[in-house]
C-alpha positions in Angstrom: 4.1 -17.3 13.9 2.4 -14.5 15.8 4.1 -14.1 19.2 2.8 -10.9 20.6 0.1 -8.3 19.9 0.0 -4.8 21.5 -3.1 -2.7 21.0 -3.6 0.9 22.1 -6.9 2.8 21.9 -8.4 0.6 19.2 -12.3 0.8 19.2 -13.2 -0.6 22.6 -9.7 -1.5 23.6 -7.6 1.0 25.7 -4.4 -1.0 26.1 -4.0 -4.7 25.6 -0.9 -6.9 25.3 -1.4 -10.5 24.3 1.2 -13.3 24.1 0.3 -16.1 21.6 1.1 -19.8 21.7 1.6 -22.4 19.1 -1.1 -24.8 18.0 -4.9 -24.2 17.9 -6.2 -21.4 20.1 -9.9 -20.5 20.7 -11.2 -17.0 21.3 -14.5 -17.1 23.1 -16.9 -14.7 24.9 -20.4 -13.2 24.8 -21.7 -11.7 21.5 -20.5 -8.1 21.3 -17.7 -8.5 23.8 -15.1 -7.6 21.2 -13.7 -10.9 19.9 -13.7 -9.8 16.3 -12.2 -6.5 17.3 -8.9 -8.3 18.1 -9.0 -9.8 14.6 -9.7 -6.4 13.1 -6.8 -4.9 15.1 -4.4 -7.5 13.7 -5.8 -6.9 10.2 -5.2 -3.2 10.7 -1.6 -3.9 11.6 -1.2 -6.0 8.5 -2.3 -3.2 6.2 -6.1 -3.3 6.0 -7.8 -0.1 4.9 -8.7 2.0 7.9 -10.2 5.4 8.9 -10.4 7.4 12.1 -13.5 5.5 13.3 -11.1 2.8 14.6 -9.7 5.2 17.2 -11.1 4.8 20.7 -13.5 7.6 21.7 -11.6 10.5 23.3 -8.2 9.5 22.0 -6.0 11.2 19.4 -4.6 8.1 17.7 -4.5 4.3 17.7 -1.5 2.0 17.5 -1.2 -1.7 16.9 2.2 -3.6 17.1 2.6 -7.2 16.2 5.7 -9.4 16.8 6.4 -12.4 14.6 8.8 -15.3 14.9 10.2 -15.8 11.3 11.8 -19.2 11.9 9.1 -21.0 9.9 8.4 -18.1 7.5 10.9 -18.5 4.7 8.8 -16.4 2.3 8.6 -13.5 4.8 12.4 -13.6 5.3 13.0 -13.6 1.6 10.8 -10.6 1.2 12.6 -8.7 3.9 16.0 -9.5 2.3 14.7 -8.4 -1.1 13.7 -5.0 0.3 17.0 -4.6 2.3 15.2 -4.9 5.7 17.0 -6.8 8.5 15.2 -9.3 10.7 17.1 -12.0 12.6 14.5 -14.5 13.8 12.0 -12.0 14.9 10.2 -9.0 13.4 8.2 -6.1 14.9 5.4 -4.7 12.8 3.8 -1.4 13.9 1.1 0.7 12.4 -0.2 4.1 13.7 -3.4 5.9 12.7 -4.2 9.5 13.7 -7.5 11.4 13.9 -7.1 12.9 10.4 -7.1 9.4 8.9 -3.4 9.4 8.2 -1.5 6.2 8.9 2.1 5.2 9.1 3.6 1.7 9.1 7.0 0.3 10.2 8.9 -3.0 9.9 11.6 -3.2 12.6 11.5 0.5 12.9 11.9 1.2 9.1 9.0 3.0 7.5 7.2 1.1 4.7 4.2 1.9 2.5 0.8 0.3 3.0 1.3 -1.6 -0.2 4.6 -3.0 1.0 3.0 -3.9 4.3 0.2 -5.8 2.6 2.6 -7.6 0.4 4.7 -8.7 3.4 1.7 -9.6 5.5 0.5 -12.1 2.9 3.4 -14.3 3.7 2.7 -14.2 7.5 -1.0 -14.4 8.2 -4.1 -15.7 6.4 -7.4 -14.3 7.8 -10.7 -16.0 7.0 -13.5 -13.6 7.8 -16.9 -14.5 9.2 -18.6 -13.6 6.0 -16.3 -15.6 3.7 -19.0 -18.1 2.8 -21.2 -15.3 1.4 -18.5 -14.1 -1.0 -18.3 -17.7 -2.4 -21.5 -16.9 -4.3 -19.7 -14.4 -6.5 -18.0 -15.6 -9.7 -15.0 -13.2 -9.3 -14.4 -14.5 -5.7 -14.5 -18.1 -6.9 -12.0 -17.4 -9.6 -9.7 -15.4 -7.2 -9.8 -18.3 -4.7 -8.9 -20.9 -7.3 -6.1 -18.8 -8.8 -4.7 -18.0 -5.4 -4.8 -21.7 -4.3 -3.0 -22.7 -7.5 -0.5 -19.8 -7.1 -1.5 -18.4 -10.5 -1.8 -14.7 -9.4 1.4 -13.6 -11.2 0.4 -15.4 -14.4 -3.1 -13.9 -14.2 -1.5 -10.4 -14.0 0.5 -11.2 -17.1 -2.6 -12.4 -18.9 -4.4 -9.2 -18.0 -1.5 -7.0 -19.2 -1.3 -9.0 -22.5 -5.1 -8.6 -23.0 -4.9 -4.9 -22.5 -2.0 -4.7 -25.0 -4.0 -6.6 -27.5 -7.1 -4.5 -27.1 -5.1 -1.3 -27.4 -3.3 -2.5 -30.6 -6.7 -3.5 -32.1 -8.2 -0.1 -31.3 -5.2 1.7 -32.9 -5.6 -0.5 -36.0 -9.3 0.2 -36.2 -8.7 3.9 -35.8 -6.1 3.9 -38.5 -8.3 2.1 -40.9 -11.3 4.4 -40.2 -9.6 7.8 -40.1 -6.6 7.8 -42.4 -7.4 11.3 -43.8 -8.1 12.8 -40.4 -4.9 11.3 -39.1 -2.9 12.8 -42.0 -4.3 16.3 -41.4 -3.6 16.1 -37.6 -0.1 14.8 -38.4 0.6 17.7 -40.7 -0.7 20.3 -38.2 1.4 18.7 -35.4 4.5 18.6 -37.6 4.3 22.4 -38.2 3.8 23.1 -34.5 6.8 20.9 -33.5 9.0 22.6 -36.1 7.9 26.0 -34.8 8.9 25.1 -31.2 12.1 23.3 -32.3 13.2 26.4 -34.3 12.6 28.6 -31.2 15.0 26.3 -29.3 13.6 27.3 -25.9 14.2 25.6 -22.5 12.8 26.3 -19.0 16.2 27.3 -17.7 16.7 29.8 -20.4 13.5 31.7 -19.4 14.8 32.3 -15.9 18.2 33.4 -17.2 16.7 35.7 -19.7 14.6 37.5 -17.1 17.5 37.9 -14.8 19.8 39.2 -17.5 17.1 41.6 -18.7 16.6 43.1 -15.2 20.4 43.6 -14.9 20.8 45.2 -18.3 17.7 47.4 -18.0 18.9 48.8 -14.7 22.7 49.0 -15.6 22.8 52.8 -15.1 21.2 52.6 -11.6 23.5 49.7 -10.6 26.6 51.7 -11.7 25.4 54.8 -9.9 24.7 52.9 -6.7 28.1 51.1 -6.8 29.9 54.4 -7.4 28.0 56.1 -4.6 29.0 53.3 -2.2 32.7 53.6 -3.2 32.6 57.3 -2.6 31.1 56.9 0.9 33.2 54.0 1.9 36.6 54.7 0.5 37.1 57.7 -1.8 35.4 60.7 -0.2 37.0 63.2 2.2 35.0 61.6 5.0 35.3 58.0 3.8 34.2 55.4 6.3 37.3 53.3 5.9 39.6 56.1 6.9 37.4 57.2 9.8 37.1 53.6 11.2 40.9 53.2 10.9 41.5 56.5 12.8 39.1 55.5 15.6 40.7 52.1 15.9 44.2 53.7 16.2 43.1 56.3 18.7 41.5 53.6 21.0 44.5 51.3 20.6 46.7 54.0 22.0 44.5 54.2 25.1 44.5 50.5 25.9 47.5 51.0 28.2 45.3 53.1 30.4 42.2 50.9 30.4 42.5 47.3 29.1 38.7 47.2 28.8 39.1 49.0 25.4 41.0 46.1 23.9 37.8 44.2 23.2 36.4 47.2 21.4 39.6 47.7 19.4 39.4 44.0 18.3 35.9 44.5 17.1 36.9 47.6 15.1 39.8 45.8 13.6 37.6 43.0 12.5 35.2 45.6 11.0 38.1 47.2 9.1 39.0 43.8 7.6 35.4 43.2 6.4 35.0 46.7 5.2 38.2 46.3 3.2 36.8 43.1 1.6 33.6 44.9 0.7 35.4 47.8 -0.9 37.5 45.3 -3.0 34.4 43.5 -4.1 32.8 46.9 -5.1 35.8 47.8 -7.2 35.6 44.5 -9.1 31.8 45.0 -9.5 32.3 48.5 -10.9 34.7 47.2 -13.4 32.0 44.8 -14.8 29.0 47.0 -14.8 28.5 48.9 -18.0 25.7 50.0 -20.3 25.2 47.5 -23.2 22.3 48.7 -25.3 23.0 46.1 -28.0 22.8 43.1 -25.7 19.7 44.6 -24.0 18.0 44.8 -27.4 19.0 41.1 -28.2 17.5 39.9 -24.9 14.3 41.9 -25.4 14.0 40.4 -28.9 14.4 36.9 -27.6 11.8 37.5 -24.8 9.4 38.9 -27.3 9.9 35.8 -29.6 9.1 33.5 -26.6 6.1 35.5 -25.6 4.8 35.6 -29.2 5.1 31.8 -29.3 3.2 31.5 -26.0 0.4 33.7 -27.3 0.2 31.6 -30.5 -0.2 28.3 -28.6 -2.1 29.8 -25.6 0.3 28.7 -22.9 2.9 30.1 -20.4 6.7 30.1 -21.0 7.0 27.3 -18.4 4.7 25.0 -20.4 6.5 25.2 -23.8 8.9 22.4 -23.1 6.2 20.1 -21.9 4.0 21.1 -24.8 6.8 20.2 -27.3 7.4 16.8 -25.6 3.6 16.0 -25.7 3.3 17.0 -29.4 6.4 14.9 -30.3 4.9 11.9 -28.5 1.6 12.4 -30.3 3.4 12.9 -33.7 5.3 9.6 -33.1 2.1 7.8 -32.3 0.4 9.2 -35.4 3.3 8.1 -37.5 2.8 4.6 -36.1 -0.9 4.8 -36.6 -0.5 5.6 -40.3 1.5 2.4 -40.7 -1.4 0.0 -41.1 0.8 -3.0 -41.9 2.9 -2.3 -38.8 -0.3 -2.1 -36.7 -1.6 -5.4 -38.1 1.7 -7.0 -37.2 1.5 -5.6 -33.7 -2.1 -6.9 -33.3 -1.0 -10.3 -34.4 2.0 -10.4 -32.0 0.0 -9.2 -29.0 -2.9 -11.6 -29.7 -0.4 -14.5 -30.0 1.2 -13.6 -26.7 -2.2 -13.3 -25.0 -3.3 -16.7 -26.2 -0.1 -18.3 -25.2 -0.3 -16.9 -21.6 -4.1 -17.7 -21.4 -3.5 -21.3 -22.4 -0.9 -21.7 -19.7 -3.4 -20.2 -17.2 -6.1 -22.6 -18.4 -3.8 -25.6 -17.9 -2.9 -24.4 -14.4 -6.6 -23.9 -13.6 -7.6 -27.3 -14.9 -5.2 -29.1 -12.7 -6.0 -27.0 -9.7 -9.8 -27.4 -10.3 -9.6 -31.2 -10.3 -7.5 -31.3 -7.1 -9.6 -28.7 -5.3 -12.8 -30.5 -6.2 -11.5 -33.8 -5.0 -10.0 -32.5 -1.7 -13.1 -30.4 -0.8 -15.4 -33.3 -1.5 -13.4 -35.5 1.0 -13.7 -32.9 3.7 -17.5 -32.5 3.0 -18.0 -36.1 3.9 -16.8 -35.3 7.4 -19.1 -32.2 7.7 -22.5 -34.0 7.6 -22.5 -33.7 3.8 -22.0 -37.4 3.1 -22.5 -38.3 -0.5 -22.0 -34.7 -1.5 -19.7 -33.7 -4.3 -17.9 -30.5 -5.0 -16.6 -29.5 -8.4 -15.0 -26.5 -10.1 -16.3 -25.9 -13.6 -14.3 -23.9 -16.1 -16.8 -22.3 -18.5 -15.4 -21.1 -21.9 -15.6 -17.3 -22.6 -15.9 -16.6 -26.3 -12.9 -14.5 -27.4 -11.4 -14.6 -24.0 -11.2 -11.8 -21.4 -8.7 -10.1 -19.2 -8.9 -13.1 -16.8 -8.3 -15.8 -19.4 -10.3 -18.1 -21.6 -12.8 -19.3 -19.0 -15.0 -18.3 -16.1 -14.8 -20.2 -12.8 -17.9 -21.6 -11.3 -18.2 -23.6 -8.0 -20.7 -26.4 -8.2 -22.0 -28.8 -5.6 -24.2 -32.0 -5.6 -26.0 -32.6 -2.4 -26.5 -36.4 -3.0 -24.4 -39.1 -4.4 -25.1 -39.6 -8.1 -26.7 -36.2 -8.6 -25.4 -33.7 -11.1 -23.4 -30.8 -9.6 -25.1 -27.5 -10.0 -24.0 -23.9 -9.3 -23.3 -23.2 -5.6 -25.7 -20.3 -5.5 -28.6 -22.3 -6.8 -28.2 -25.4 -4.6 -26.6 -24.7 -1.2 -28.6 -23.6 1.8 -27.1 -21.2 4.4 -25.9 -24.0 6.6 -24.6 -26.1 3.7 -22.8 -23.0 2.2 -21.1 -22.4 5.6 -19.8 -26.0 5.8 -18.7 -26.0 2.1 -16.9 -22.7 2.7 -15.2 -24.2 5.8 -14.1 -27.2 3.8 -12.6 -25.0 1.1 -10.8 -22.9 3.7 -9.4 -26.0 5.3 -8.1 -27.3 2.0 -6.6 -24.0 0.9 -5.1 -23.4 4.3 -3.4 -26.8 4.2 -1.8 -25.9 0.9 -0.8 -22.3 2.0 2.7 -21.5 3.2 1.7 -18.9 5.8 2.6 -20.0 9.4 -0.5 -18.4 11.0 -4.2 -18.9 10.2 -7.1 -17.0 11.7 -10.7 -18.0 11.4 -13.3 -15.4 12.5 -16.6 -17.2 13.2 -16.3 -19.4 10.1 -18.3 -22.1 12.0 -21.5 -20.0 11.9 -24.6 -22.1 10.9 -23.3 -25.4 12.2 -23.6 -27.2 15.5 -23.8 -30.6 17.2 -21.6 -33.4 15.9 -20.6 -31.3 12.9 -19.2 -28.6 15.2 -17.1 -31.3 17.0 -15.7 -32.4 13.6 -14.9 -28.7 12.8 -13.0 -28.5 16.1 -11.0 -31.6 15.2 -10.2 -30.3 11.8 -8.9 -27.0 13.2 -6.9 -28.9 15.8 -5.3 -31.0 13.0 -4.4 -27.7 11.2 -2.9 -26.4 14.4 -0.5 -29.4 14.6 1.6 -28.0 11.8 1.1 -24.2 12.3 -0.5 -21.6 14.5 -4.3 -21.4 14.3 -6.6 -19.0 16.0 -10.4 -19.3 15.8 -13.1 -16.9 17.1 -16.0 -19.1 18.0 -19.3 -19.4 19.8 -19.3 -23.2 19.7 -18.2 -25.2 22.8 -17.4 -28.2 20.6 -14.8 -26.1 18.7 -13.4 -24.2 21.7 -12.9 -27.4 23.7 -10.6 -28.8 21.0 -8.2 -25.9 21.3 -4.7 -26.3 22.7 -5.4 -23.0 24.5 -8.3 -20.6 25.0 -8.9 -17.0 25.8 -12.0 -15.3 27.0 -13.1 -11.8 25.8 -15.3 -9.7 28.1 -16.7 -6.2 28.0 -16.4 -4.1 31.2 -17.6 -0.6 32.2 -14.9 1.5 33.7 -15.4 5.2 34.6 -18.3 5.6 32.3 -16.5 4.0 29.4 -16.8 0.5 28.0 -13.7 -1.5 27.1 -12.8 -5.0 26.1 -10.4 -7.2 28.0 -8.9 -10.6 27.4 -8.0 -13.3 29.9 -6.3 -16.7 29.3 -8.3 -19.6 30.6 -6.9 -22.7 32.3 -8.2 -25.4 34.6 -11.5 -24.5 36.3 -11.8 -21.2 34.5 -11.8 -22.9 31.2 -14.3 -25.5 32.4 -16.5 -22.6 33.5 -16.3 -20.9 30.1 -17.1 -24.0 28.2 -20.0 -24.6 30.6 -21.3 -21.1 29.9 -21.2 -21.8 26.2 -23.1 -25.0 26.7 -25.7 -23.9 29.4 -26.3 -20.2 28.9 -27.4 -18.1 31.8 -27.7 -20.9 34.4 -24.8 -23.2 34.8 -25.4 -26.4 36.7 -23.1 -29.1 38.0 -24.2 -31.4 35.1 -23.3 -28.6 32.6 -19.8 -28.3 34.2 -19.4 -32.1 34.1 -20.2 -32.0 30.3 -17.7 -29.2 29.9 -15.0 -31.2 31.7 -15.8 -34.3 29.5 -15.5 -32.2 26.3 -12.1 -30.7 27.4 -11.0 -34.2 28.3 -11.4 -35.3 24.7 -9.0 -32.6 23.5 
């Protein structure tokens, strides 16, 4: 579960540290106070896409840290172990975003990618946004919800990959059948080009070595003259440096008895003598190797010209020749396969068979999940003032299949008992859609393995007795896991095991959000505010106390 959240310089929040409890918690406050900002901050910490607009005005960066207890999060612990990350009972997740839009993420101090962060977060927290009911009208969102609920995401990915393999094999077969002559001409041209480069036998390392050797051979005379001159000056001339340094060192060494201060200088000169001697020895060895070699120089120049001639022919630089050869060889191999019509036909059949096998497995999983989801959502709908209503998940066949399987997913609803379910987008009003969305989220959340659920104003569009039922449902969810709900409904907030109030305050010309835990009289006052509005009377407070007493 989520234990602690630390927010620095995020939108309207300067610094905020929150300690969370188990059970069902309600987050309340006036519209615009910043309730959803807290959810956004947590979503940011869990890997949500972000930009510099999230940084509080006047600040250089924003940082959000979240601490989780992993006692009831077996999937999260398994993920950490699989990625060689250590977490004993608790985990600290931290994400930082700077003004340039660059973000960094850490798990227990170890840097991770955003993709890894998102993968890990899926096993910790499930966030239901305030516009979730609107997305239910999209077919792709309906399919994604059903597949996620049935834990078919990995199988769906396999189906998509098999579909793409099948389509690619079919395109290759069609191209081979339609352009055999053109393929043969291209294959002949490529074969000649590949032979040309293979005969050259060129590598990237060779080009650097050739240029280095050419410079050395072309300037061999200058190198020999320079080395000879150095030997003359240092060791062989009448006024050679080596002899003069030795004479100076000996002269000063004899004077050290009169002034010990000269000893340090003598030591430096002796060190210089030793290094000078090593340099002279190295020069002698170098002189022994340097010689004019016109024959080898001609060979190197011929080789360089052969490489450059090939580059001019194929309009590339020497550094591109190796990559060009690899690309041509790959293309030649592909063309060889493309000319094999029988082989391509076999490949199409094999990839089609694999796709159909995986798609059938996906269909079976969807059929079972659709029946269960329809039944369970229908049961919850009866509690949400939709008595007699019926929810169903239709699987509509797609001719020839698609990357998502043999069928489309369509959510359908019947408003009255005995009526035929119709597409959700055609039947449900705004309030009904909100309640149906909530019923689906309750069902899917009950089946989910994540220890923390967050609902951001999912109770929009409902009120009265329905709101009280929603509060009871969320409380029931909180009995087995941690649930946090951002709400404007007193019926929902009163059902919480704990409650926080979000307020907006002006401080030094700046506006910031702050959060305060509510207990006793303070919580009664907040529930009363949600009930009564601007003027809170004794009767309103009495009603608030009665509502809290029910929880």
